[in-house]
C-alpha positions in Angstrom: -4.1 0.9 15.2 -1.5 -1.9 14.1 -0.6 -2.3 11.0 1.0 -5.5 9.4 1.9 -5.7 5.5 2.5 -9.1 3.8 2.3 -10.3 0.3 5.8 -8.6 -0.9 8.4 -10.8 -2.7 10.5 -11.3 -6.1 8.8 -11.2 -9.4 9.7 -10.6 -12.7 9.1 -8.0 -15.1 5.6 -7.7 -16.3 4.3 -9.6 -13.5 1.5 -9.0 -10.8 1.8 -9.1 -6.7 -0.9 -8.3 -4.1 0.0 -6.7 -0.9 -2.0 -6.9 1.7 -2.4 -5.2 5.5 -3.8 -6.4 8.4 -5.0 -3.9 10.9 -5.9 -4.3 14.6 -6.5 -2.4 17.2 -8.8 0.5 16.6 -12.2 0.2 14.4 -10.0 0.4 10.8 -13.3 2.1 9.0 -12.4 5.4 11.0 -9.4 5.4 9.2 -8.5 6.8 5.6 -5.4 4.1 4.3 -2.1 4.3 1.7 0.3 2.7 0.5 3.8 4.0 0.8 7.5 2.7 -0.9 10.6 3.4 -0.1 13.8 2.5 -2.9 17.2 2.1 -1.5 18.9 5.6 -1.3 15.4 7.3 -1.7 12.8 9.3 0.4 9.7 7.3 1.3 7.0 7.9 -1.6 3.3 7.9 -1.6 2.0 5.1 -3.9 -2.2 5.4 -3.9 -4.8 5.9 -1.1 -8.1 5.4 0.0 -10.8 6.9 1.8 -12.6 5.3 5.1 -15.7 4.2 2.9 -13.7 2.9 -0.4 -15.5 5.4 -2.5 -12.5 7.4 -2.9 -9.2 6.6 -4.2 -6.2 8.5 -5.2 -2.9 7.3 -7.1 0.6 8.0 -8.0 1.2 8.9 -11.4 4.0 6.6 -11.9 1.3 3.8 -10.8 -1.5 5.1 -12.2 -3.1 2.0 -14.3 -1.0 -0.4 -12.9 -2.1 -0.4 -9.6 -5.2 -0.8 -7.5 -6.0 -0.2 -3.5 -9.0 -1.7 -1.4 -10.4 -2.2 1.2 -12.6 -4.9 3.0 -13.9 -2.9 6.3 -15.3 -6.4 7.6 -12.1 -7.9 7.5 -9.9 -5.0 8.5 -7.3 -5.5 5.7 -6.0 -3.0 3.2 -4.8 -4.2 -0.2 -2.7 -2.9 -3.3 -3.0 -5.4 -6.3 0.3 -4.4 -8.3 0.3 -5.4 -12.1 2.6 -5.1 -14.7 5.7 -4.4 -12.2 8.4 -2.9 -13.8 12.0 -2.9 -11.8 11.6 0.6 -10.9 8.8 -0.5 -8.6 11.5 -2.2 -6.6 10.9 -1.2 -2.9 9.8 -1.8 0.8 6.2 -1.3 0.3 4.5 0.2 4.2 1.1 1.0 4.7 -0.1 4.0 6.6 -3.4 5.0 8.5 -4.7 8.6 9.4 -7.6 10.1 10.3 -9.4 12.1 7.8 -7.8 15.8 7.8 -4.6 14.3 9.3 -1.2 13.2 8.5 -0.1 9.7 8.5 0.6 8.7 12.0 0.3 5.2 12.1 2.6 2.9 9.9 3.0 -0.9 9.5 6.1 -3.1 8.8 7.7 -3.0 5.4 7.1 -5.2 2.8 10.0 -6.3 0.1 9.0 -6.0 -3.7 11.8 -6.8 -6.1 10.9 -6.9 -9.6 13.5 -8.3 -11.7 14.7 -7.6 -15.3 
């Protein structure tokens, strides 16, 4: 499966952004999907994930209550709605895909999110 992330940008603290990740190549609904991020000088970290059907989600504590992950299997697209952004959310955001009970093995390009104070 090929993944293409988009929707990043520059936003002021307290603002919102919606990231998208378009999938192609294989049946999107076969894969659990996730968002990860990597800030300068830091390792990539988990942000959120969603099951194949969209019925189950999981979030990092740092984004719980502010970010919402969702997917539209008919459109082969994954989303991340980010609200109440703060400068600590500044990072390159990546979408990933995995088969159930496996590690993430497919990655999209990153999209830069910059939150100014």
